[in-house]
C-alpha positions as CSV (number, residue, x, y, z in Angstrom):
1,M,216.8,61.8,69.8
2,V,219.9,59.5,69.5
3,M,221.9,59.5,72.7
4,V,225.5,60.6,72.3
5,N,228.5,59.3,74.3
6,I,229.4,62.3,76.3
7,T,232.9,61.1,77.2
8,E,233.8,60.7,73.5
9,L,232.3,64.2,72.8
10,L,234.4,65.8,75.5
11,A,237.5,63.9,74.3
12,T,237.0,65.6,71.0
13,Y,236.3,68.9,72.8
14,I,239.7,68.7,74.6
15,N,241.5,67.8,71.4
16,A,240.0,70.8,69.7
17,L,241.2,73.1,72.5
18,H,244.7,71.8,72.1
19,I,244.6,72.0,68.3
20,L,243.3,75.6,68.5
21,H,246.1,76.5,70.9
22,Y,248.8,74.8,68.8
23,H,247.6,76.8,65.7
24,G,247.5,80.1,67.5
25,V,243.8,80.6,67.5
26,L,243.7,80.4,71.3
27,D,246.4,81.5,73.7
28,G,246.3,81.5,77.5
29,Y,242.8,83.0,77.1
30,G,239.8,82.2,75.0
31,H,237.3,79.3,75.2
32,L,235.2,76.8,73.4
33,S,231.7,75.4,74.3
34,V,229.6,72.6,73.0
35,R,225.9,72.1,73.5
36,N,224.9,68.9,75.4
37,P,223.4,66.7,72.7
38,N,221.6,64.7,75.3
39,N,220.1,67.7,77.1
40,P,220.2,70.7,74.7
41,P,219.2,73.4,77.3
42,T,222.7,72.9,78.8
43,F,226.2,73.2,77.4
44,F,229.7,72.0,78.3
45,M,232.6,74.5,78.8
46,M,236.0,74.6,80.3
47,H,236.6,76.2,83.6
48,Q,238.5,79.4,84.1
49,M,241.9,78.2,82.8
50,A,244.2,78.2,79.9
51,P,242.8,76.1,77.0
52,A,246.0,74.2,76.4
53,L,245.9,72.9,80.0
54,V,242.4,71.4,79.9
55,S,243.0,67.7,80.3
56,G,239.9,65.9,81.7
57,L,236.4,66.0,83.2
58,D,237.6,67.9,86.2
59,D,238.4,70.8,83.9
60,I,235.0,71.0,82.3
61,G,231.6,72.1,83.7
62,E,228.0,71.9,82.5
63,Y,226.0,75.2,82.3
64,R,222.5,76.3,81.6
65,V,221.8,77.9,78.3
66,S,219.2,80.1,79.9
67,D,221.5,82.0,82.2
68,A,225.0,80.5,81.9
69,E,224.9,79.3,85.5
70,P,226.3,75.9,86.4
71,V,224.0,72.9,86.5
72,H,225.7,71.4,89.5
73,P,226.4,73.5,92.7
74,G,230.0,73.8,93.6
75,T,231.2,73.8,90.0
76,P,234.6,75.7,89.8
77,A,234.6,79.2,88.3
78,A,233.7,79.4,84.6
79,P,235.2,82.0,82.2
80,L,233.8,85.5,82.8
81,E,232.6,85.6,79.2
82,R,230.5,82.5,79.3
83,Y,227.6,84.7,78.3
84,I,229.0,84.8,74.8
85,H,228.3,81.1,74.6
86,S,225.0,80.9,76.4
87,E,223.3,83.8,74.5
88,I,224.4,82.5,71.1
89,L,223.3,79.0,71.9
90,K,220.0,80.5,73.2
91,R,219.3,82.5,70.1
92,Y,220.3,79.9,67.5
93,S,219.0,76.4,68.1
94,D,221.0,74.8,65.3
95,V,224.3,76.2,66.7
96,N,226.0,73.6,68.8
97,V,229.5,75.0,69.2
98,V,230.8,78.5,70.0
99,L,234.4,79.6,69.8
100,H,236.0,82.8,71.2
101,G,239.6,83.9,70.9
102,H,241.9,86.9,70.5
103,P,244.4,86.1,67.7
104,E,246.1,89.4,66.6
105,E,245.6,88.7,63.0
106,L,241.8,88.9,63.5
107,V,241.8,91.7,66.1
108,A,243.6,93.9,63.5
109,Y,240.5,93.8,61.3
110,S,238.2,94.8,64.1
111,I,239.7,98.2,64.5
112,G,240.1,99.6,61.0
113,S,238.1,100.4,57.9
114,V,239.2,97.4,55.9
115,P,236.6,94.6,56.2
116,L,237.7,91.0,56.7
117,A,236.3,88.9,53.9
118,A,236.8,85.5,52.3
119,V,239.9,85.8,50.0
120,I,241.0,82.1,50.0
121,H,238.9,79.1,49.1
122,M,239.6,77.5,52.5
123,A,237.7,80.3,54.3
124,P,234.4,80.7,52.5
125,F,232.6,80.6,55.8
126,L,233.7,84.2,56.3
127,G,231.4,85.4,53.5
128,E,231.7,88.6,51.6
129,K,232.1,90.8,54.7
130,V,232.6,89.9,58.4
131,P,230.5,92.1,60.8
132,V,232.2,93.9,63.7
133,F,230.5,94.0,67.1
134,D,231.2,97.3,68.9
135,I,230.3,96.6,72.6
136,T,230.5,100.3,73.4
137,D,227.2,100.8,71.6
138,Y,225.5,98.7,74.3
139,Y,227.1,99.9,77.5
140,Q,224.9,101.3,80.3
141,P,226.3,104.0,82.7
142,N,227.3,101.5,85.5
143,D,228.8,98.9,83.2
144,T,232.5,97.9,83.6
145,Q,233.8,99.0,80.2
146,D,236.6,96.6,79.8
147,L,235.3,95.2,76.5
148,L,234.4,91.8,78.1
149,V,231.0,90.3,77.6
150,R,230.1,90.1,81.3
151,N,226.3,89.6,81.3
152,Q,223.4,88.3,79.4
153,R,222.5,91.7,78.0
154,L,225.9,92.1,76.3
155,G,225.9,88.5,75.2
156,A,222.5,88.9,73.6
157,A,223.7,92.0,71.7
158,L,226.7,90.0,70.4
159,A,224.5,87.1,69.4
160,A,222.3,89.4,67.4
161,E,225.3,90.6,65.4
162,F,225.5,87.2,63.8
163,D,222.2,88.1,62.0
164,D,223.6,91.3,60.5
165,A,222.0,91.3,57.0
166,T,225.0,92.7,55.1
167,S,227.1,90.4,53.1
168,N,226.2,87.2,54.7
169,L,227.5,83.8,53.7
170,S,225.0,82.8,51.0
171,G,223.4,79.5,51.7
172,S,225.1,79.0,55.1
173,N,221.9,78.1,56.9
174,T,221.2,75.3,54.4
175,I,224.7,74.0,54.2
176,Q,225.2,74.0,58.0
177,S,221.8,72.4,58.8
178,H,222.7,69.4,56.6
179,H,225.7,68.7,58.9
180,N,224.0,69.2,62.2
181,D,224.4,65.8,64.0
182,F,222.4,66.7,67.0
183,A,220.1,69.7,66.2
184,Y,217.9,71.0,69.0
185,D,214.5,69.5,68.3
186,G,212.4,72.4,69.5
187,H,211.5,70.9,72.9
188,D,213.2,72.0,76.1
189,D,210.8,71.0,78.9
190,G,209.2,74.4,78.9
191,N,212.2,76.7,78.7
192,H,211.9,77.8,75.1
193,Y,214.9,79.4,73.4
194,G,216.3,79.8,69.9
195,N,213.3,81.9,68.9
196,T,214.9,84.0,66.2
197,S,216.3,81.6,63.6
198,S,217.8,78.2,63.7
199,Y,221.2,79.2,62.3
200,P,222.6,82.7,61.9
201,A,223.5,84.6,58.7
202,H,227.2,84.7,59.7
203,N,229.6,82.0,61.0
204,L,232.0,84.6,62.5
205,V,231.8,88.0,64.1
206,L,234.8,90.2,65.0
207,M,234.7,92.0,68.4
208,Q,236.2,95.4,68.2
209,S,239.5,95.8,70.0
210,H,238.9,92.3,71.5
211,G,238.8,89.2,69.3
212,F,236.2,87.1,67.6
213,A,233.3,84.7,68.1
214,A,232.5,81.9,65.7
215,V,229.7,79.3,65.6
216,A,229.3,75.9,64.1
217,T,227.2,72.8,64.2
218,D,230.0,70.6,65.5
219,I,233.5,70.8,67.1
220,K,235.5,69.9,64.1
221,I,233.9,72.5,61.9
222,A,234.5,75.2,64.6
223,T,238.1,74.1,64.8
224,F,238.4,74.4,61.0
225,E,236.8,77.8,61.1
226,G,239.2,79.1,63.8
227,I,242.3,77.9,62.0
228,Y,241.4,79.1,58.5
229,A,239.9,82.4,59.7
230,V,243.4,83.3,61.0
231,T,245.0,81.9,57.8
232,N,242.6,84.1,55.7
233,A,243.5,87.2,57.7
234,K,247.2,86.6,57.2
235,V,246.8,86.2,53.5
236,Q,244.5,89.2,53.2
237,S,246.9,91.4,55.2
238,E,249.9,90.3,53.2
239,A,248.0,91.0,49.9
240,L,247.1,94.5,51.2
241,K,250.7,95.2,52.0
242,I,251.9,94.1,48.6
243,Q,249.2,96.0,46.8
244,H,250.0,99.2,48.8
245,A,253.7,98.8,48.1
246,Y,253.0,98.3,44.4
247,T,250.3,100.9,43.7
248,G,250.5,103.2,46.8
249,R,246.9,102.3,47.6
250,G,245.6,99.6,49.9
251,N,242.7,98.4,47.7
252,G,242.3,96.1,44.8
253,V,242.6,92.8,46.7
254,V,240.4,90.1,45.1
255,H,237.7,88.6,47.3
256,L,235.7,85.5,46.6
257,N,232.4,86.2,44.9
258,E,229.0,85.0,46.0
259,R,229.1,81.8,43.9
260,Q,232.7,81.0,44.9
261,I,231.8,81.4,48.5
262,R,228.8,79.1,48.3
263,D,230.5,76.4,46.2
264,S,233.7,76.4,48.2
265,W,231.8,76.0,51.4
266,E,229.8,73.1,50.0
267,T,233.1,71.5,49.1
268,E,235.0,72.3,52.4
269,I,232.2,71.2,54.7
270,D,232.4,67.7,53.3
271,I,236.2,67.3,53.8
272,V,236.6,69.0,57.1
273,D,237.7,65.7,58.6
274,K,240.7,65.5,56.3
275,P,243.2,67.6,58.3
276,W,241.9,66.3,61.7
277,P,244.3,63.3,62.0
278,L,247.2,65.6,61.2
279,W,246.1,68.2,63.7
280,L,245.6,65.4,66.3
281,K,249.1,64.0,65.7
282,E,250.6,67.4,66.1
283,V,249.2,67.8,69.6
284,K,249.6,64.2,70.6
285,V,253.4,64.3,70.1
286,D,253.7,67.5,72.1
287,P,254.0,66.8,75.9
288,L,252.3,70.1,76.7
289,Y,248.9,68.6,75.8
290,V,247.3,65.9,77.9
291,N,243.9,64.4,77.1
292,E,242.8,61.9,79.8
293,L,239.6,61.1,77.9
294,D,241.3,60.1,74.6
295,P,242.7,56.5,74.7
296,G,245.0,57.5,71.8
297,F,247.0,59.8,74.1
């Protein structure tokens, strides 16, 4: 396994948090995680704080995939929903990055009967139909029913939703695996995980009345997914409004077909770096964002 410079990785991680906030994917809440490429049974994640304010190593902790607990005693509090990240990383060994946020454009599709689907060529990762996770199906009598993923059991239920067999992104496993720079090699010093499949059928799952979770093989792809998932939702919603105003019915909006989804993703995955310098520039010139690990700041 090639050793990765963790400082550089976390510099990119912080930049991604800032970019996702700038583009409205994350607000004062939400979070991003990245698997430790040098020790895959652990992952890095911001502490319990606003994503836009993460600025350096003191704001990031290292946690075990097995139980979402900190590797180092005394680590400041992590987000309550860290189990979203640990259980997805545990179930899918080729997933290295997990993103969770609450943009209203996506939440709207979690509470109605209109499915979110890829309608623009920049969002083929959404596939033909995005699954919706209803946490109320998994509550037990003594659970706090605030829609938060507060434990491993609920995190595992959410992780399983990424394998929903309906309307998956055709070919996503193959496409993503080709771009996995530090895939888990199947050895974890005795603590085996990732025992279902290496990469899920879906890249994004809506969480009813809550938000979304998305997966990727690297930070830049996850950032791309977050931004264009919101863009796709805006376009789809606007098209539904126009359609309804014109015909009196809220249907008839064109979706990408299976071949368009596959071919568009094969194209987009190879140029995901193209907007990154622009997105970086946008946050670097904004004094709100500070990145102590990026010498360009």
